[in-house]
N, C-alpha and C positions, 0 to 999 in steps of 0.2 A: 193727817187725815182721817176724820172715820170711814169706813170703807162705805158705814149706811147711810152717809151722807150723799145727797147725788150735788153737785153745780150745774148748771143753766148752763148750757154754751156763750151765753152773754157776758157773764160774770170770767172762763174762761181769759187764763193773761195769754199776753200775745208778745210775741220782740215785736217793739216799733223796728224798724230799719230807711236806709239811706237813699240815694239815688245811685249809689254804688251794692246794693243790698251789706251794709251792716250795720251791726246792731247798735241805735242809740237810746232805746231806751225801751219796759216794757208798758201795757194798759190791758185794761178788760177786753175782749174783744167787740163789745157792747160804745166800748169808746172809740174804740178804733174805727167799727163801723161809721159810728156819726158823725166821727171829727174827719175820714176817708183818710188815717193816717197811714202810711206804704208800713207791707208786713210781708209775710210770708204762704203759697203754698202750695200747695203740691194737685201735679194731675197722673189720675195713673188710666190708662185704656189697659182695661184686663177683655184678654180674649181666650178662647177655650180650643180644646186642639181642632174642631172646623174652621180655626180663623175669625169666628164667628164676634162681634164687640158688645160687651153689655151696654146697652140704655138703659135708662131709667129716669122716672120724673120725681121731681122732687116734692119731696112734701111743703103741703099750704106754712107749716107753720117756722119751715129754713127762714134763719136773717134776711139773709140774700138769696135770690132772683128764688123766691117761694112760686111752687107746682107746675117751673119750666121741667124742660130735661135735659137733659146732659149724655156726651156720650166718653163718662171720664168719672169715676169714682175719684173722691182726695177732699183735701177741704187744708183748714188752714193748717202751720204748721205751730205747735204748744210754742212758747217759751219754753228758751233753753233747749229744744226738740234740734236736730239737724235734720234738714230735708228730707233724707233716705229711709231715717228711723219714722220721720212723719207719713211716710209714704205705704210703710209694711203696714204701718198702724194704721191708718185708711183702705188699702183696701182692704183688710180684713172685718175689719170693722163692717166698710158698707156693703160689701158682699154679705159679711154672715160664716164667715171661715176664719179655719187658722189653719200652719203653717205650707201657707204659703212664702216660694222659695223669692230671694227681696228681689223688688223689681227695677228693673234697667230702667238708671237715667236717660233719658236723651239732650233735651237741652234747657235751657233755663233762660226767657223771656219776662217784661216787664210790661204787664197790661194795666193799662190806664182805661178806663168810657172817658176821663176828660171832665167828671164829677166827684163822685165820693168814691167808688169800685177804683183803689192799684193797690199791685199787690206785684214785687217778683215771683214764679212759678217755673219751677220745675215740673219737667216735662217724663212721664213714666211710661212703660208698659211692660205687666207681666199675664202672663199665660193660667189661665184660671179653669181645673180641669176638676173643681173640686165641685157638690153639685151645693150652688148658691142662697142662702136663706137673711136675704139685704135686711139691714137694719131699719126697722118702723118706723122708728125716729129720724131717722134721711130720706128712704127711701119712700112713694105711694107706688109705685110700678115700678118693674125691670124686669129685662129678658137680653137674653144672647141674640143680634142678629146679624145676617150676614152686613156685609160691608156697602153691597152697592140696597141692599135696603135700606140702612141706615142715610146714604145718601139721598133715595126718595124721599126720603123723611124729614127733611133739611126744609124742604120749605113746606112743610104741610104743620109740622107743630114747632111748637116757641122753646128757644132753647137760650142756652144759659147766653149771653156773650159773652164771658171767657174762655168758655168752652169750645166757643165757635172758631174764637181768636185763635186757641190751646192747637184746635185741628187742622186749622188752615196752613199753622205756621210747622203743624202736620209734616201736611200731604208735602210742603214747602221742604222738607229737613230729611222728606224722602227721597222725593226729584231729583238733589245736590249730591243724598248719597250714592245714587246710585247711576249721577255722570261722572262721581269723583269715579266710583271701586270699575268702573268701565274706563275711566281712564288712567287708572292708579290705580292699581289694589294693593299697594302697597301700604296707602296715604292714611287705609282704612286701621289699620297695624296696629 
């Protein structure tokens, strides 16, 4: 492929997966979305040295959940790409940085809104102490917010439903990890 040819995100090829997250085929992103085909996504919670969370509003041109807020950066896993590779690529692209450490995988879940939005989702976290320059095609606005301000905004801003689902699961994951580590520190090794 020539480097000066721009491929629309709708034309990007994705792996289509089954209920067990096994690859069963490939399709263009536009077809995956239109037919509600199960595919893979990554969610990366980016925090800075102060523990603030990067929050952003998606551009109005996004294919899914345009102009909504999200507390994760991320996106689809491309055909043949691993979750881990996609997490680093998406974090660096959306934050507009290079040289991030590999995001740490926390857990995986199936997001299904009962309509056409269905994807296996791996949630990651990464610390970003670099100056961010969010990708203009993806991010209309972004800032690092303290966790308490993020929580206050949950009832005020329109949030992406998959990000809200990931956020709720992350809160549960952290509560459970706290209980396990208090009860038996060796279980987390």
